[in-house]
C-alpha positions in Angstrom: 8.4 -11.7 7.1 8.3 -8.1 6.0 5.5 -5.9 7.2 4.9 -5.0 3.5 4.7 -8.7 2.5 2.2 -9.8 5.2 -0.3 -10.7 2.5 0.9 -13.1 -0.1 -2.4 -14.3 -1.3 -1.2 -15.4 -4.7 1.4 -17.7 -3.1 -1.0 -19.1 -0.7 -4.1 -19.6 -2.8 -4.9 -21.1 -6.1 -7.4 -19.2 -8.3 -10.9 -20.7 -8.1 -13.9 -20.4 -10.3 -16.9 -18.2 -9.3 -19.8 -19.9 -7.6 -22.5 -21.2 -9.9 -26.0 -20.4 -8.9 -27.7 -22.8 -6.5 -31.5 -23.2 -6.7 -33.5 -24.3 -3.8 -34.4 -27.9 -4.9 -35.4 -30.7 -2.7 -33.0 -33.2 -4.4 -29.4 -32.1 -4.1 -28.4 -33.7 -7.4 -30.6 -31.2 -9.4 -29.0 -28.1 -8.0 -25.5 -29.7 -8.2 -25.6 -30.3 -12.0 -24.1 -27.0 -12.9 -21.8 -26.9 -9.9 -18.1 -27.4 -10.1 -15.6 -28.0 -7.3 -13.0 -25.4 -6.3 -9.7 -25.3 -8.2 -7.8 -26.2 -5.0 -5.5 -29.1 -4.4 -7.5 -32.2 -3.6 -7.5 -33.5 0.0 -6.0 -36.9 0.7 -8.5 -38.6 2.8 -7.7 -41.7 5.0 -9.0 -44.9 3.5 -11.5 -45.4 6.3 -13.2 -42.1 5.8 -16.9 -42.3 4.8 -18.5 -39.7 2.6 -19.8 -37.8 5.7 -16.3 -37.6 7.1 -14.9 -36.3 3.8 -17.6 -33.7 3.4 -17.0 -32.4 6.9 -13.2 -32.0 6.4 -13.8 -30.4 3.0 -16.2 -27.8 4.4 -13.7 -27.2 7.3 -10.8 -26.6 4.8 -12.7 -24.3 2.5 -13.7 -26.8 -0.2 -17.3 -25.8 0.1 -18.4 -26.8 -3.4 -16.6 -30.1 -3.1 -18.3 -30.8 0.3 -21.7 -30.3 -1.3 -20.7 -32.7 -4.2 -19.6 -35.2 -1.6 -22.8 -34.9 0.3 -24.8 -35.6 -2.9 -23.5 -39.1 -2.7 -25.2 -39.7 0.6 -28.7 -41.0 0.6 -30.0 -39.1 3.6 -29.0 -35.5 3.7 -31.5 -34.5 6.4 -29.5 -35.6 9.4 -28.0 -33.1 11.9 -24.5 -33.6 10.7 -25.3 -33.4 7.0 -27.5 -30.3 7.5 -24.7 -28.6 9.4 -22.2 -29.3 6.7 -24.6 -28.2 4.0 -25.5 -25.0 5.8 -21.9 -24.1 6.5 -20.9 -24.5 2.8 -24.0 -22.9 1.4 -23.6 -19.8 3.7 -19.9 -19.6 2.7 -20.9 -19.6 -0.9 -23.5 -16.8 -0.4 -26.6 -19.1 -0.4 -27.5 -18.0 3.1 -31.3 -18.1 2.6 -31.1 -21.7 1.5 -28.8 -22.5 4.5 -31.3 -20.9 6.9 -34.2 -22.8 5.3 -32.5 -26.3 5.8 -31.5 -25.3 9.3 -35.2 -24.6 10.1 -36.4 -27.9 8.8 -38.4 -30.1 11.2 -36.4 -32.9 12.8 -33.2 -30.8 13.1 -34.2 -27.3 14.1 -34.5 -28.0 17.8 -30.9 -29.4 18.0 -28.5 -27.0 19.8 -25.7 -27.2 17.2 -28.2 -26.4 14.4 -29.7 -23.5 16.3 -26.2 -22.0 17.0 -25.3 -22.3 13.4 -28.5 -20.6 12.4 -27.7 -17.8 14.9 -24.2 -17.4 13.4 -25.6 -17.0 9.9 -28.3 -14.5 11.1 -25.6 -12.4 12.9 -23.4 -12.5 9.8 -26.3 -11.2 7.8 -26.9 -8.4 10.2 -30.0 -9.9 11.7 -28.7 -9.6 15.3 -32.1 -9.5 17.0 -33.1 -12.8 15.7 -29.6 -14.2 16.3 -29.7 -13.1 20.0 -33.2 -14.5 20.5 -32.1 -17.9 19.0 -29.0 -18.1 21.2 -31.0 -17.1 24.3 -33.3 -20.1 23.6 -30.3 -22.4 23.2 -28.8 -21.3 26.5 -32.1 -21.8 28.3 -31.9 -25.5 27.4 -28.1 -25.8 27.4 -26.8 -23.3 29.9 -23.2 -24.8 30.0 -22.6 -24.5 26.2 -19.2 -22.8 25.8 -19.9 -22.0 22.2 -23.4 -20.8 22.9 -22.2 -18.6 25.7 -19.5 -17.0 23.5 -21.8 -16.5 20.5 -24.4 -14.9 22.7 -22.0 -12.5 24.3 -20.2 -11.8 21.1 -23.4 -11.0 19.1 -24.6 -8.7 21.9 -21.4 -6.7 21.8 -21.1 -6.5 18.0 -24.7 -5.3 17.8 -24.1 -2.5 20.3 -25.5 -4.0 23.5 -22.2 -3.7 25.4 -23.4 -3.8 29.0 -25.4 -6.9 28.3 -22.4 -8.4 26.5 -20.2 -7.6 29.5 -22.6 -9.5 31.8 -22.8 -12.4 29.3 -19.0 -12.6 29.1 -18.9 -12.6 33.0 -20.3 -16.2 32.8 -16.7 -17.3 31.8 -15.4 -16.1 35.1 -18.3 -17.0 37.4 -18.0 -20.0 39.8 -17.1 -22.7 39.3 -15.2 -21.7 36.2 -13.3 -18.6 37.2 -11.2 -18.9 34.0 -10.0 -15.2 34.0 -9.2 -15.3 37.7 -7.1 -18.4 37.1 -5.1 -16.8 34.4 -4.6 -13.6 36.4 -3.2 -15.7 39.2 -0.8 -17.5 36.9 -2.7 -20.7 36.7 -3.5 -22.9 33.7 -6.9 -23.8 32.3 -7.6 -27.5 32.2 -9.4 -27.6 28.9 -8.5 -30.3 26.4 -10.7 -29.4 23.5 -9.2 -27.0 20.9 -12.6 -25.5 19.9 -13.7 -24.9 23.5 -10.4 -23.5 24.5 -10.4 -21.0 21.6 -14.0 -19.8 22.4 -12.9 -19.4 26.0 -9.8 -17.5 25.0 -11.8 -15.1 22.8 -14.4 -14.6 25.6 -11.8 -13.9 28.2 -10.0 -11.4 26.0 -13.2 -9.5 25.6 -14.0 -9.7 29.3 -10.5 -8.5 30.2 -10.8 -5.6 27.8 -14.3 -4.6 28.9 -13.3 -4.8 32.6 -9.8 -3.4 32.4 -8.2 -6.6 33.6 -5.1 -6.1 31.4 -4.2 -3.1 33.5 -1.4 -3.8 36.0 -1.1 -7.4 35.0 1.8 -7.9 32.6 1.5 -11.7 32.6 -2.1 -11.7 31.4 -1.2 -10.8 27.9 1.1 -13.8 27.4 -1.3 -16.1 29.3 -4.2 -15.1 27.0 -2.2 -15.6 23.8 -0.9 -18.9 25.1 -4.5 -20.2 25.2 -4.7 -20.0 21.4 -1.2 -21.4 21.0 -2.1 -24.4 23.2 -5.3 -24.9 21.1 -3.5 -25.1 17.7 -0.1 -26.4 18.9 -0.9 -29.0 21.5 -4.6 -29.9 21.3 -5.3 -29.9 17.5 -2.8 -28.8 14.9 -5.5 -28.7 12.2 -7.7 -26.3 14.1 -7.1 -23.2 12.1 -9.7 -21.0 13.9 -7.3 -20.9 16.8 -4.7 -19.2 14.5 -7.4 -16.7 13.4 -8.2 -16.0 17.1 -4.5 -15.5 17.8 -4.3 -13.1 14.8 -7.3 -11.1 16.0 -5.8 -10.9 19.4 -2.4 -9.7 18.0 -4.2 -7.1 15.8 -6.0 -5.7 18.8 -2.6 -5.0 20.3 -1.2 -3.6 17.1 1.2 -6.5 16.5 0.6 -6.7 12.8 3.6 -9.0 12.1 2.5 -11.7 14.5 -1.0 -11.4 13.2 0.2 -11.8 9.6 2.2 -14.9 10.6 -0.8 -16.5 12.2 -3.1 -15.7 9.2 -0.7 -17.1 6.7 -0.7 -20.4 8.5 -4.5 -20.4 8.7 -5.0 -19.5 5.1 -3.0 -22.5 4.0 -5.4 -24.7 6.1 -8.5 -23.0 4.9 -8.0 -20.9 1.7 -11.6 -20.0 1.5 -12.5 -18.7 4.9 -14.0 -15.3 4.7 -12.7 -14.0 8.0 -9.1 -15.1 7.2 -9.2 -13.4 3.8 -10.8 -10.3 5.3 -8.1 -9.9 7.9 -5.4 -10.4 5.4 -7.0 -7.8 3.3 -7.2 -5.4 6.2 -3.5 -5.8 7.0 -2.7 -5.3 3.3 -4.7 -2.0 3.3 -3.0 -0.8 6.5 0.4 -1.3 4.9 -0.7 0.3 1.6 -0.5 -3.0 -0.2 -3.4 -2.3 -2.5 -2.7 -5.1 -4.8 -2.7 -7.5 -1.9 -6.0 -6.2 -0.7 -7.4 -6.6 -4.3 -6.3 -10.2 -4.2 -8.1 -10.8 -1.0 -11.3 -9.2 -2.4 -11.0 -11.4 -5.5 -10.7 -14.6 -3.4 -13.6 -13.6 -1.2 -15.7 -13.2 -4.4 -14.4 -16.4 -5.9 -16.0 -18.1 -2.9 -19.1 -15.9 -2.6 -19.7 -13.7 -5.6 -22.1 -11.4 -3.6 -19.9 -11.2 -0.4 -20.6 -8.1 1.6 -17.2 -8.7 3.4 -15.6 -8.3 -0.1 -17.6 -5.1 -0.7 -16.5 -3.7 2.6 -12.9 -4.6 2.0 -12.9 -3.2 -1.5 -14.4 0.0 -0.2 -11.8 0.3 2.5 -9.1 -0.2 0.0 -10.5 2.5 -2.2 -10.9 4.9 0.7 -7.3 4.3 1.6 -6.4 5.3 -1.9 -8.5 8.5 -1.6 -11.1 7.3 -4.1 -14.3 7.9 -2.2 -16.5 8.2 -5.3 -15.5 4.6 -6.4 -15.8 3.3 -2.8 -19.4 4.6 -2.6 -20.5 2.6 -5.7 -19.4 -0.6 -3.9 -20.9 0.5 -0.6 -24.3 1.4 -2.0 -24.4 -2.1 -3.6 -23.6 -3.6 -0.3 -26.3 -1.5 1.4 -28.9 -2.7 -1.1 -28.0 -6.3 0.0 -28.0 -5.5 3.8 -29.9 -2.2 4.4 -29.1 -2.1 8.1 -25.4 -3.1 7.9 -23.7 -0.7 10.4 -20.3 -1.3 8.9 -21.5 -0.2 5.4 -23.2 2.8 6.8 -20.1 3.8 8.8 -17.9 3.6 5.8 -20.4 5.7 3.8 -20.1 8.4 6.6 -16.4 8.1 6.4 -16.5 8.6 2.7 -18.6 11.6 3.1 -16.1 13.0 5.6 -13.3 12.3 3.1 -15.2 14.3 0.5 -15.7 17.1 3.1 -19.5 16.7 2.8 -20.4 17.3 6.5 -24.1 17.4 6.0 -24.2 14.0 4.4 -21.8 12.6 6.9 -23.9 13.8 9.9 -27.1 12.4 8.4 -25.4 9.0 7.9 -24.2 9.1 11.5 -27.8 9.8 12.6 -29.0 6.8 10.5 -26.5 4.6 12.2 -27.7 5.8 15.6 -31.3 5.1 14.7 -30.3 1.5 14.3 -27.7 1.3 17.0 -28.1 4.1 19.7 -24.7 5.0 21.2 -22.7 3.5 18.3 -19.0 4.2 18.5 -17.6 2.5 15.4 -19.1 4.9 12.9 -17.4 7.8 14.6 -14.1 5.9 14.7 -14.3 5.2 10.9 -15.0 8.9 10.2 -12.1 9.9 12.5 -9.7 7.5 10.7 -10.5 9.2 7.3 -10.2 12.7 8.7 -7.0 11.8 10.5 -5.5 10.4 7.3 -6.3 13.8 5.7 -4.6 15.6 8.6 -7.9 17.2 9.5 -6.7 17.1 13.1 -9.3 19.0 15.1 -12.2 17.4 13.2 -10.7 13.9 13.6 -10.0 14.5 17.3 -13.6 15.4 17.9 -14.8 12.1 16.2 -12.2 10.0 18.2 -13.4 11.6 21.4 -17.0 10.7 20.6 -16.0 7.1 20.0 -14.1 7.1 23.2 -17.0 8.5 25.2 -19.3 5.9 23.8 -16.8 3.0 24.2 -14.4 4.0 27.0 -12.9 0.5 27.0 -11.9 0.7 23.4 -8.2 1.2 23.5 -7.7 1.6 19.7 -9.7 4.8 19.6 -7.6 6.3 22.5 -4.4 5.0 20.8 -5.3 6.6 17.5 -6.2 9.9 19.1 -2.9 9.9 20.9 -1.1 9.3 17.6 -3.1 12.1 16.0 -2.0 14.5 18.8 1.6 13.6 18.2 1.3 14.4 14.5 -0.4 17.7 15.2 2.2 18.7 17.7 -0.1 18.6 20.8 2.4 16.4 22.8 0.9 17.1 26.3 -2.5 15.9 25.0 -0.7 13.0 23.3 1.0 11.9 26.5 -2.2 12.0 28.5 -4.2 10.1 26.0 -1.5 7.5 25.3 -0.8 6.9 29.0 -4.5 6.2 29.5 -4.4 3.8 26.5 -1.3 2.2 27.8 -2.8 1.7 31.2 -5.8 -0.1 29.6 -3.6 -2.1 27.1 0.0 -2.2 28.2 0.9 -4.4 25.3 0.0 -2.2 22.3 3.2 -1.8 20.3 2.4 1.6 18.7 1.4 3.0 22.1 4.5 1.8 23.7 6.7 3.1 20.9 5.1 6.5 21.0 5.3 6.8 24.8 9.0 6.0 24.6 9.3 8.6 21.9 7.6 11.2 24.1 9.9 10.2 27.0 12.9 10.9 24.7 11.4 14.2 23.5 11.0 15.3 27.1 14.7 15.1 27.6 15.5 17.1 24.4 16.9 20.6 24.6 14.8 23.3 23.1 15.5 26.5 21.2 12.7 28.9 20.3 12.7 31.5 17.6 10.0 33.9 16.3 8.5 31.2 14.0 10.0 27.9 15.1 10.6 25.7 18.1 13.6 23.5 17.7 14.1 20.2 19.7 17.3 18.2 19.7 19.4 15.9 21.7 22.0 18.2 23.3 24.5 15.4 24.1 24.5 13.6 20.8 23.8 16.6 18.5 25.2 19.7 20.2 25.7 21.6 16.9 22.1 21.6 15.9 21.0 24.9 17.5 24.0 26.8 16.2 22.9 26.5 12.6 19.3 25.3 12.3 17.6 28.2 14.1 19.2 30.9 12.0 18.7 29.1 8.8 15.0 28.4 9.5 14.3 32.1 10.2 16.2 33.0 7.1 14.0 30.9 4.8 10.7 31.6 6.6 9.7 34.8 4.7 10.9 33.4 1.4 8.9 30.2 1.5 5.8 31.9 2.9 6.0 34.6 0.2 6.1 31.9 -2.5 2.6 30.7 -1.5 1.1 34.0 0.0 0.6 32.2 3.3 2.1 32.1 6.7 1.2 29.3 9.2 -0.7 30.7 12.2 1.3 28.8 14.8 5.0 28.1 15.3 6.4 25.1 13.5 8.1 22.4 15.6 11.4 21.0 14.3 12.4 17.7 16.0 15.8 16.3 15.3 16.2 12.7 16.4 19.6 11.2 17.1 18.7 7.8 15.6 16.8 6.8 12.5 14.6 4.3 14.5 13.4 7.2 16.8 12.7 9.4 13.8 10.7 6.6 12.1 8.6 6.0 15.2 7.9 9.7 15.2 6.6 9.7 11.6 5.0 6.2 11.3 4.6 4.6 14.7 7.1 1.9 13.8 10.9 1.8 13.5 11.0 1.8 9.7 10.8 4.4 7.0 13.4 5.1 4.3 13.9 8.8 4.4 15.6 11.5 6.5 12.8 14.1 7.0 9.0 14.2 7.2 6.3 16.8 7.9 3.0 16.1 9.4 1.9 19.7 9.1 2.9 21.7 12.2 5.6 19.1 13.1 8.8 18.5 11.0 10.8 15.5 12.1 14.2 14.6 10.8 17.1 12.3 11.7 20.4 13.8 12.7 22.6 14.6 9.6 25.7 12.8 10.8 27.4 9.5 10.2 26.7 6.7 12.6 25.3 3.1 12.8 21.9 4.4 13.8 21.6 7.2 11.2 21.5 7.4 7.4 24.7 9.4 7.2 25.4 13.0 6.3 23.1 15.0 4.1 22.3 18.6 3.3 20.0 19.3 6.2 19.3 22.9 5.0 17.8 21.6 1.7 15.8 19.0 3.7 14.4 21.7 6.1 13.5 24.0 3.2 11.7 21.0 1.5 9.8 20.0 4.7 8.9 23.6 5.7 7.4 24.0 2.2 5.1 21.0 3.2 4.2 22.8 6.4 3.3 26.0 4.5 1.4 24.3 1.7 -0.5 22.0 4.1 -1.4 25.0 6.2 -2.4 27.0 3.2 -4.8 24.3 2.0 -6.0 23.2 5.4 -4.2 19.9 4.7 -6.3 19.3 1.6 -3.6 19.5 -1.0 -3.0 16.5 -3.3 0.0 14.5 -2.1 1.9 14.8 -5.4 1.4 18.6 -5.4 2.8 19.2 -2.0 5.8 17.0 -2.9 6.3 18.7 -6.2 6.1 22.2 -4.6 8.6 21.1 -1.9 11.2 20.0 -4.5 10.4 23.2 -6.5 11.3 25.3 -3.4 14.6 23.5 -3.1 15.6 25.8 -6.0 18.0 23.3 -7.5 18.1 21.9 -11.1 17.0 18.4 -11.9 19.1 16.0 -9.9 21.7 14.1 -11.9 20.1 10.7 -11.2 16.6 11.9 -12.2 17.6 12.8 -15.8 18.1 9.4 -17.4 15.2 8.0 -15.3 12.8 10.7 -16.6 14.1 10.3 -20.1 13.4 6.6 -20.1 10.0 7.1 -18.6 9.0 9.5 -21.3 10.4 7.3 -24.1 8.9 4.1 -22.7 5.6 5.9 -21.9 5.9 4.9 -18.2 5.1 8.3 -16.6 2.6 8.2 -13.8 -0.8 9.7 -14.4 -2.3 12.3 -12.0 -4.6 9.5 -10.7 -1.8 7.2 -9.7 1.2 9.3 -9.0 0.5 9.6 -5.3 0.9 5.9 -4.9 4.4 6.1 -6.3 5.3 7.8 -2.9 3.1 5.7 -0.7 3.2 2.3 -2.2 6.0 2.0 -4.9 5.8 -1.1 -7.0 9.3 -0.8 -8.4 12.5 0.3 -6.6 12.7 3.6 -8.5 9.0 4.5 -8.3 9.4 6.8 -5.3 12.2 8.8 -6.9 10.2 8.8 -10.1 7.2 10.2 -8.2 9.3 13.0 -6.7 10.9 13.9 -10.0 7.6 13.9 -12.0 5.8 15.9 -9.3 8.4 18.6 -9.6 8.2 18.4 -13.3 4.4 18.9 -13.2 4.8 22.0 -11.0 7.4 23.3 -13.4 5.0 22.7 -16.3 2.1 24.4 -14.7 4.1 27.5 -13.7 5.7 27.7 -17.2 2.5 27.3 -19.1 -0.2 28.8 -16.9 1.8 31.1 -14.5 2.5 31.1 -10.8 -1.0 32.5 -10.1 -2.6 29.4 -11.5 -0.7 27.3 -8.9 -1.8 29.6 -6.1 -5.5 29.4 -7.4 -5.2 25.6 -7.3 -4.1 25.7 -3.7 -7.1 27.9 -2.8 -9.5 25.5 -4.5 -8.0 22.5 -2.7 -8.5 24.4 0.5 -12.2 24.8 -0.4 -12.5 21.1 -0.7 -12.7 20.7 -4.4 -11.5 17.4 -5.9 -8.4 17.2 -8.1 -10.6 16.9 -11.3 -12.6 20.0 -10.3 -9.4 22.0 -9.5 -7.8 21.2 -12.9 -11.0 21.9 -14.8 -11.6 25.3 -13.1 -8.0 26.7 -13.1 -6.3 25.0 -16.1 -9.5 24.6 -18.2 -8.8 21.0 -18.8 -9.6 17.6 -17.1 -6.8 15.6 -15.5 -6.9 13.2 -18.4 -6.4 16.1 -20.8 -3.6 17.4 -18.6 -1.9 14.1 -18.7 -1.9 14.2 -22.5 -0.6 17.7 -22.7 2.0 17.1 -20.1 3.4 14.1 -22.1 3.8 16.4 -25.1 5.7 18.9 -22.9 8.0 16.2 -21.4 8.9 15.1 -24.9 10.0 18.6 -25.7 12.0 18.8 -22.4 14.0 15.6 -23.1 14.7 16.5 -26.7 17.9 18.4 -25.9 19.2 16.1 -23.1 21.3 14.0 -25.5 20.1 10.6 -24.4 18.7 9.5 -27.8 20.4 6.6 -29.5 22.4 8.7 -32.1 23.6 11.2 -29.5 24.4 8.3 -27.1 26.7 6.8 -29.6 28.4 10.1 -30.3 28.7 10.6 -26.5 30.4 7.3 -26.0 32.9 7.9 -28.8 33.8 11.4 -27.5 33.9 10.2 -23.9 36.4 7.4 -24.7 38.5 9.8 -26.7 38.4 12.5 -23.9 39.4 9.9 -21.2 42.3 8.9 -23.4 43.5 12.5 -23.7 43.3 12.8 -19.9 45.2 9.7 -19.3 48.0 11.1 -21.6 47.7 14.5 -19.9 46.8 16.1 -23.2 44.7 18.7 -21.4 43.9 21.0 -24.3 42.5 18.2 -26.4 40.7 16.8 -23.4 39.2 20.2 -22.6 37.8 20.5 -26.1 36.4 17.0 -26.1 34.7 17.4 -22.7 33.3 20.8 -23.7 31.8 19.2 -26.8 30.4 16.4 -24.6 28.8 19.0 -22.3 27.1 20.6 -25.3 25.5 17.4 -26.5 24.6 16.1 -23.0 24.1 19.2 -20.8 22.2 17.4 -18.0 25.2 15.0 -17.3 27.3 15.2 -14.1 30.5 13.7 -15.6 31.5 16.6 -17.9 31.4 19.0 -14.9 33.7 16.7 -12.9 36.2 16.3 -15.8 36.2 19.9 -16.8 36.7 21.0 -13.2 39.7 18.7 -13.0 41.2 19.8 -16.3 41.0 23.5 -15.3 42.6 22.8 -12.0 45.3 20.8 -13.7 45.9 23.7 -16.1 46.1 26.1 -13.1 42.8 27.8 -14.1 40.9 27.9 -10.8 38.5 30.6 -12.0 37.3 28.5 -14.8 37.1 25.4 -12.5 34.8 27.2 -10.1 31.9 27.3 -12.5 31.8 23.5 -12.6 32.7 22.9 -8.9 29.9 25.2 -7.8 27.4 23.2 -10.0 28.7 20.0 -8.4 28.5 21.4 -4.9 25.0 22.6 -5.4 23.8 19.3 -6.7 25.6 17.2 -4.1 23.6 16.6 -0.9 25.9 14.0 0.9 29.5 14.9 0.0 30.9 18.3 0.9 34.3 18.0 -0.9 33.2 20.1 -3.9 32.0 22.9 -1.6 35.3 22.9 0.3 37.3 23.0 -2.9 35.4 26.1 -4.0 35.9 27.7 -0.6 39.6 27.1 -0.8 39.9 28.6 -4.3 38.0 31.7 -3.2 40.2 31.9 -0.1 43.4 31.7 -2.2 42.0 34.5 -4.5 41.1 36.5 -1.4 37.4 36.5 -2.2 36.6 35.7 1.4 32.9 36.4 1.5 32.2 34.1 -1.5 34.5 31.6 0.1 32.5 31.7 3.3 29.3 31.0 1.4 30.8 27.8 0.0 32.4 26.8 3.3 29.0 27.2 5.0 27.5 24.9 2.3 30.2 22.4 3.2 29.1 22.7 6.9 25.4 22.4 5.9 26.2 19.2 3.9 28.3 17.7 6.8 27.9 19.6 10.1 30.2 17.3 11.9 33.2 17.8 9.6 35.8 19.6 11.7 37.9 20.5 8.6 34.9 22.3 7.1 34.3 24.3 10.3 38.0 25.3 10.5 37.9 26.4 6.9 34.7 28.4 7.6 36.3 30.0 10.6 39.3 31.1 8.6 37.2 32.6 5.9 35.0 34.5 8.5 38.1 35.9 10.1 39.6 37.1 6.8 36.3 38.5 5.8 35.8 40.3 9.0 32.6 38.5 9.8 32.7 38.7 13.6 29.3 37.0 14.4 30.2 34.1 12.1 33.6 33.8 13.5 32.3 33.9 17.1 29.9 31.1 16.3 32.7 28.9 14.8 34.9 29.7 17.9 32.1 28.3 20.0 31.4 25.3 17.8 35.0 24.1 17.0 35.9 23.3 20.6 32.5 21.7 21.2 33.0 19.6 18.0 36.5 18.5 19.0 35.2 17.4 22.4 32.3 15.6 20.7 34.7 13.8 18.4 36.9 12.7 21.2 33.9 11.4 23.3 32.6 9.5 20.3 36.1 8.0 19.7 36.2 6.8 23.3 32.7 5.3 23.1 33.7 3.5 19.9 36.8 2.1 21.5 34.8 0.8 24.4 32.2 -0.7 22.0 29.4 1.4 23.4 
């Protein structure tokens, strides 16, 4: 299952109607009159099931409304079993006060199962003090209750009483149980009840985490996970809570794929469980699957229209999309329902951080601490949002506070370590990640990053006045010969364009494999690009052919693009809009619109499918269609071009300054361009229509193009070069943004022995081509033959830039440097060519040996 397809709510769930209101009536039939069952497949009950059996299974499988309807057929709904089913379903449907009332009724309120259910509901409503007191009373009379012990310890921990929770969890390892010691010694727990085993597994995981038991015990991870597998695979295949527990365990170790697999099994068994839907939604958000998260929110509200879990999930989704104002509307609604909900208050503080409102953020953190002294989660939530904005020092300070308050919490250390890798503080990253790894040796991202840091430690380094270049000297020996000089050559130019120079040296890390590059940029071995900037650090994959790379590419253009990111991020203190830094980076490549962008942009304008300023960023982050990412790049560049053409370069610089000062996108556009973003979208569309009007992709010109093209190709086939030349020149006039006329005209001029005229088209082709260096080499040879050696060397160097491991391109460049009298250039090629020949031979030997 793809990481981006973890949540497939629509495929797993049927749509269901919203809950009708339940009034607190003594006779169930009265408040069931307006009530309708879920739109879910009906369960097939065994023939021997009584109504109580049916209702119990229906409630357990998420058919909460149906279970209440089934219970209405029973004469006595005041027994312990019926009360528990009713309370479970009512609470799931958002009728928690009614559920608590029937659980408090005389005749059932002293029963342990009823008291524990009451405590669960109280804890879910944020009333942890009452929940803890209720559970303490249960344990006084039932000290051996596995469920009671877990709920008590879990509620203590989730409400901030960590030391008390740790002591409570210790019960699971005290004599005569010693469950954790048994697992650590490689033994097996002799538990034959799926529910009890699941509670024990959850308790032992928390105990192992809080006491550091995972350290230096590689077998404990699998042993712990196997408890949940045994519960749902051997003891009770219908016990979906074991799948949820397994998913939570996997998520705590950053194994999102396994967690998603477990949850998709669980959601089929209970499509209405709030925790399942919440976790699926969280995974969707983490993978930028905003539609999937919205689906989870909808399902939560279909079950419980006033679900605070849904409010929290929706708010997280909006924060991930950088929409804090909208998130706060939902959060304040949730806070009204639960005024002391720590999670809600924490996200409000995170939203304030995202809006750069430090005063409000600090006040909210104080409000959290007034309820929960020593709270760590709120600081973690704030750190996550600051980290996502690349506010590295501020985020690091928040992570450190969370770690100080919850030193056992590995995710905070892990995220701080990842933050340090992105900011280029690799010594701090290693120290932090090694500590996290010692505490949790099974976290996938931590392990990936530590391996990455191990690899980086073996890299060669070349330092220049403004850059530090890291590379694999064995697999990429040519990197320092060209990258360093090129970077210094573009530094002043790029910085001048934005009136800003970064205050520290920029790190350039060239990875020999695409997987290693992807881990560097995302924490996981997948990302479909060759270069990325996290601010101070620019990472890229080696520009050569190979099974573990993405092939050759013009690394010089990529470096100029990525260094523009570094400069604009530094100029705005990492507060620039995503689309703008991408648009400026393409703008700084100083190349015309790419051939493949032209028809794409034309169709987008004609079909009114351009992005708006509000949604263009997600074309990069979460494309819905295959071409969305390319469309986002092209349109971002177009927006920059439009702003510079219509308002001047100074307007663009003013926008950067205002972004640095923390203004929102709407505020920036209103102040600098004197128009709202919606007004800009309208004006921009008019401008784009003017742009495409001369491109020749309209229907009438398209027909003319096809007729002329067919005729021109016929002339070429018959070697009627003069007629072909006239035809292709006419085609170029009516469709000037097309690559094909340049190819054909270059070929015709070469066939007619007119190399001077061919050069114009060949140079255009070479400049636009970022993977194939044949055009650049052809231009270089023409200049060589015409004894224009300096110009030829420029084209030969472009050929080397496009494919640095092309021996033929290097020999051509060396020849031109020698004829031009360029001694430094020639000396470099004389160093490089033997090294490249050796490298080619070694790679040939490795390939023949199957290495």
